[in-house]
C-alpha positions in Angstrom: -62.4 -7.8 -21.8 -61.5 -11.0 -23.7 -58.9 -13.5 -22.6 -56.8 -12.6 -25.6 -56.8 -8.9 -24.6 -55.8 -9.8 -21.1 -52.8 -11.8 -22.4 -51.6 -8.9 -24.5 -51.7 -6.6 -21.5 -49.7 -9.1 -19.4 -47.2 -9.8 -22.2 -45.0 -6.7 -21.9 -44.7 -7.1 -18.1 -43.8 -10.7 -18.5 -41.2 -9.9 -21.1 -39.7 -7.2 -18.8 -39.4 -9.6 -15.8 -37.9 -12.3 -18.1 -35.3 -9.8 -19.4 -34.5 -8.7 -15.9 -34.1 -12.3 -14.7 -31.9 -13.1 -17.7 -29.7 -10.0 -17.0 -29.3 -10.9 -13.3 -28.5 -14.5 -14.1 -25.9 -13.4 -16.6 -24.4 -10.9 -14.1 -24.2 -13.7 -11.5 -22.5 -16.1 -13.9 -20.0 -13.5 -15.0 -19.2 -12.5 -11.3 -18.9 -16.1 -10.2 -16.8 -17.5 -13.1 -15.3 -14.7 -15.2 -14.8 -11.2 -13.6 -15.5 -9.5 -10.3 -15.0 -5.9 -9.1 -12.9 -5.1 -6.0 -12.0 -1.8 -4.4 -8.6 -0.9 -2.9 -8.8 0.5 0.6 -5.1 0.5 1.6 -1.7 1.7 0.2 0.2 -1.5 0.4 0.5 -1.7 -3.4 1.6 1.9 -4.1 2.5 3.1 -6.6 1.2 0.3 -8.8 -2.3 0.4 -7.4 -3.6 3.5 -5.7 -6.0 3.9 -2.8 -9.4 4.4 -4.3 -8.8 2.3 -7.4 -11.6 0.0 -8.4 -10.4 -3.1 -10.1 -11.8 -5.8 -12.3 -10.3 -9.2 -11.4 -10.1 -12.0 -13.9 -11.5 -15.0 -12.0 -11.0 -17.4 -15.0 -7.2 -16.8 -15.2 -6.3 -19.7 -12.9 -9.3 -21.9 -13.2 -13.0 -22.2 -12.3 -14.3 -23.0 -8.8 -17.6 -24.4 -7.7 -19.7 -21.4 -6.7 -19.4 -20.3 -3.1 -16.5 -22.7 -2.4 -12.7 -22.9 -2.8 -13.0 -26.2 -4.7 -11.8 -26.1 -8.3 -14.0 -27.5 -11.1 -10.9 -27.3 -13.3 -7.6 -25.6 -13.1 -5.7 -23.4 -15.6 -2.1 -22.2 -15.3 -0.9 -21.3 -11.8 -0.1 -17.7 -10.9 3.3 -16.6 -12.4 6.0 -14.5 -10.8 4.9 -10.9 -11.0 1.2 -11.5 -11.2 -0.9 -9.2 -9.0 -3.6 -11.3 -7.3 -6.6 -10.8 -5.1 -7.1 -13.4 -2.4 -8.7 -14.3 0.9 -6.5 -13.1 3.8 -5.2 -16.4 5.3 -5.9 -15.2 8.9 -9.4 -13.9 8.2 -11.0 -15.3 5.0 -13.7 -12.7 5.1 -11.1 -10.0 4.2 -9.7 -9.7 0.7 -6.1 -8.7 0.1 -4.2 -7.7 -3.1 -0.4 -8.4 -3.4 2.2 -9.4 -6.0 3.4 -13.0 -6.4 7.1 -13.2 -5.8 7.5 -16.9 -5.0 6.0 -20.0 -6.5 5.9 -23.6 -5.1 9.4 -24.9 -4.6 11.1 -21.5 -4.6 13.4 -20.6 -1.7 12.7 -17.0 -0.8 14.5 -14.6 1.6 14.6 -11.0 2.6 18.0 -9.8 3.6 18.4 -6.2 4.7 15.6 -5.1 2.4 16.9 -7.0 -0.6 14.7 -9.8 -1.8 16.3 -13.1 -2.9 14.7 -16.0 -4.8 16.6 -19.3 -5.0 19.7 -17.6 -3.8 19.8 -14.8 -6.4 19.0 -11.1 -5.7 15.9 -10.0 -7.5 15.7 -6.6 -9.1 12.2 -5.1 -8.5 11.7 -1.8 -10.3 8.1 -1.7 -9.3 8.6 -1.4 -5.5 8.4 1.7 -3.3 10.6 2.0 -0.2 9.6 4.8 2.1 12.5 4.2 4.5 15.4 2.8 2.5 17.9 3.1 5.4 15.7 1.8 8.2 15.7 -2.0 8.7 12.4 -3.2 10.1 11.0 -6.5 11.4 10.0 -7.6 7.9 13.3 -6.7 6.2 15.1 -9.9 7.2 12.9 -13.0 6.7 13.8 -16.6 5.8 15.1 -18.3 3.9 11.9 -20.4 3.5 10.7 -22.8 0.8 7.3 -22.1 -0.7 5.1 -25.2 -0.2 3.2 -27.1 -2.9 0.1 -25.3 -4.2 1.0 -22.1 -2.3 2.5 -18.7 -3.1 4.7 -16.1 -1.4 3.3 -12.6 -2.0 4.4 -9.1 -1.1 3.1 -5.6 -1.5 4.9 -3.2 -3.9 4.9 -0.5 -1.1 7.4 -2.7 0.6 7.9 -0.7 3.8 4.1 -0.4 4.4 2.8 -3.9 3.6 1.8 -6.8 5.9 2.2 -9.8 3.6 3.8 -13.2 3.4 6.8 -12.0 5.4 4.4 -11.5 8.3 1.7 -14.2 8.0 3.0 -16.8 5.6 1.9 -18.3 2.3 -1.3 -17.9 0.2 -2.9 -21.3 -0.7 -4.0 -21.4 -4.3 -7.6 -22.2 -3.3 -7.8 -18.8 -1.5 -7.0 -16.9 -4.7 -10.0 -15.1 -6.3 -8.1 -14.2 -9.5 -5.7 -12.0 -11.3 -6.0 -8.2 -11.1 -6.8 -7.1 -14.6 -8.0 -3.5 -15.2 -8.9 -0.3 -13.4 -12.5 0.5 -14.2 -12.8 3.5 -11.9 -10.4 5.5 -9.7 -11.3 8.1 -7.0 -9.0 10.4 -5.0 -10.6 10.4 -1.6 -8.6 13.4 -0.4 -9.5 15.8 -3.2 -12.8 14.1 -4.0 -12.0 14.0 -7.7 -11.9 11.1 -10.2 -8.5 10.0 -11.7 -9.6 9.8 -15.3 -6.2 9.0 -16.6 -6.3 5.7 -14.6 -9.5 4.4 -16.2 -9.0 1.3 -18.2 -5.4 0.9 -17.2 -3.9 -2.6 -17.1 -2.8 -3.7 -13.7 0.8 -5.0 -13.9 
C-alpha cells in the first residue's frame, strides 16, 4: 500500500474528528456567551413558568463574562423591571434560581399586607398568582428597603409559594446568568405527557 493510499484512508476519519471538534467548540462558545438551557424544578414562577419547562436563557442580554467566572468582559443594559432572570442563589451559588425583577438599584421596595410597593407607589401585577389571598404570611410584610447599587430585588410570580428577595435579600448583577428567553421543551411530570402548546413560547 502506498503512502498516498494510506493518506486517503485516513482523510475521512480526520475530517470527521475535525468536524466533531468544531461542533463541540461552537456549542461551548454558544453555551458560554450566548444561550444556555435550564430546567424548572419548582413552582415558584407559576403560572408564568411551569414545573417541567425547559428554558433557553439569553446570556448575552446583560453582557459577556469571562468563562467560568462572574467577571464581565463588557456589560450591556442592566435587567429591567419585569425581566425574568436566571441567577445563582445568593446563599448557595451552586443552585440556580429563576425569578422576576421587581426592583432595580436605588428603588425603595416594600411588601405591605401582600401589596407590593415600589418607590411608595402600589404596583399592579397581573402576572402573579396568590394561593392564599386572605392569609398574611411572614413574607407579606417586608421593608421598606432600598435596592443597593449593582443589585436587584426579585420575586416569584407564585407569590405565596416563593422564597425570594423578601427572604434572602438582593441578587448581585454578577450572579445573573441571563434573561429567560424561550421554552424549547415542556413536560408534565404528573401525566408524563409533553405540553406541545408551550414549545417555542416566549417567557415574559
